[in-house]
C-alpha positions as CSV (number, residue, x, y, z in Angstrom):
1,X,164.0,301.7,219.5
2,X,164.4,305.1,219.0
3,X,164.7,307.5,222.0
4,X,162.0,310.4,222.5
5,X,163.9,313.2,221.7
6,X,164.9,312.0,218.6
7,X,161.2,311.2,217.9
8,X,160.6,314.7,219.0
9,X,163.3,316.2,216.6
10,X,161.7,314.3,213.7
11,X,158.1,316.2,214.4
12,X,156.8,318.9,212.0
13,X,157.4,321.8,213.8
14,X,154.7,324.4,212.8
15,X,150.9,323.9,214.5
16,X,150.4,321.2,217.3
17,X,151.1,316.9,216.5
18,X,147.5,315.6,217.3
19,X,147.3,312.4,218.1
20,X,146.2,309.6,215.4
21,X,142.8,308.4,216.5
22,X,142.0,305.2,217.7
23,X,145.6,303.9,218.3
24,X,146.5,303.7,214.5
25,X,149.5,304.1,213.0
26,X,150.8,306.8,211.2
27,X,151.1,304.8,207.8
28,X,147.5,304.0,208.1
29,X,146.6,307.9,208.9
30,X,148.7,308.8,205.7
31,X,146.8,306.0,203.7
32,X,143.2,306.7,204.7
33,X,143.8,310.4,204.5
34,X,144.7,310.1,200.7
35,X,148.4,311.2,201.6
36,X,149.1,308.6,199.0
37,X,151.4,309.7,195.9
38,X,148.5,309.2,193.8
39,X,145.8,310.7,196.2
40,X,144.2,307.1,196.7
41,X,143.3,305.6,199.9
42,X,144.3,302.0,199.2
43,X,147.8,300.4,199.4
44,X,150.8,302.0,200.7
45,X,152.4,304.7,198.5
46,X,153.1,307.7,201.1
47,X,156.9,307.4,201.1
48,X,156.7,311.0,198.2
49,X,154.6,313.0,200.8
50,X,156.7,311.6,203.7
51,X,159.9,313.0,201.8
52,X,161.7,316.4,201.4
53,X,161.2,318.6,197.9
54,X,165.1,318.1,197.2
55,X,168.5,316.1,197.9
56,X,166.7,312.6,196.4
57,X,168.5,311.0,193.3
58,X,166.0,311.9,190.6
59,X,163.8,308.6,189.7
60,X,161.4,307.8,186.9
61,X,159.4,305.2,189.0
62,X,156.2,306.8,190.3
63,X,155.8,307.5,193.9
64,X,159.3,307.1,194.7
65,X,160.7,309.6,196.7
66,X,163.0,311.0,193.7
67,X,160.2,311.4,191.3
68,X,158.6,314.3,191.0
69,X,160.3,316.0,193.9
70,X,157.8,319.5,193.6
71,X,154.8,317.1,194.6
72,X,156.5,316.0,197.8
73,X,156.6,316.6,201.4
74,X,152.6,317.1,201.6
75,X,152.4,315.4,205.1
76,X,154.8,317.6,206.3
77,X,157.6,315.2,207.9
78,X,160.1,316.1,205.6
79,X,162.5,312.8,205.6
80,X,165.9,313.5,204.1
81,X,168.2,311.5,202.1
82,X,170.6,309.7,204.2
83,X,173.9,311.2,204.8
84,X,172.3,314.8,203.7
85,X,173.5,317.3,206.2
86,X,171.7,320.9,206.4
87,X,173.7,323.7,207.8
């Protein structure tokens, strides 16, 4: 289980963080609000919208973090590849 200070560091640093209505999860919120890479609201295809725009190994698999990195990070979450250090 993550400790609260770590979770605070993962949240977007712009604006205010709004609660997800009705006790939902971040996953369900992103899917319902069309953060899937194909802009649908069914199925879990949110990985690309939660990843940073750089640093991922290129991939030909649609929706994967390395696929068309220029369209990633729509959610503002900005997940980085493991072992990537920003100085």
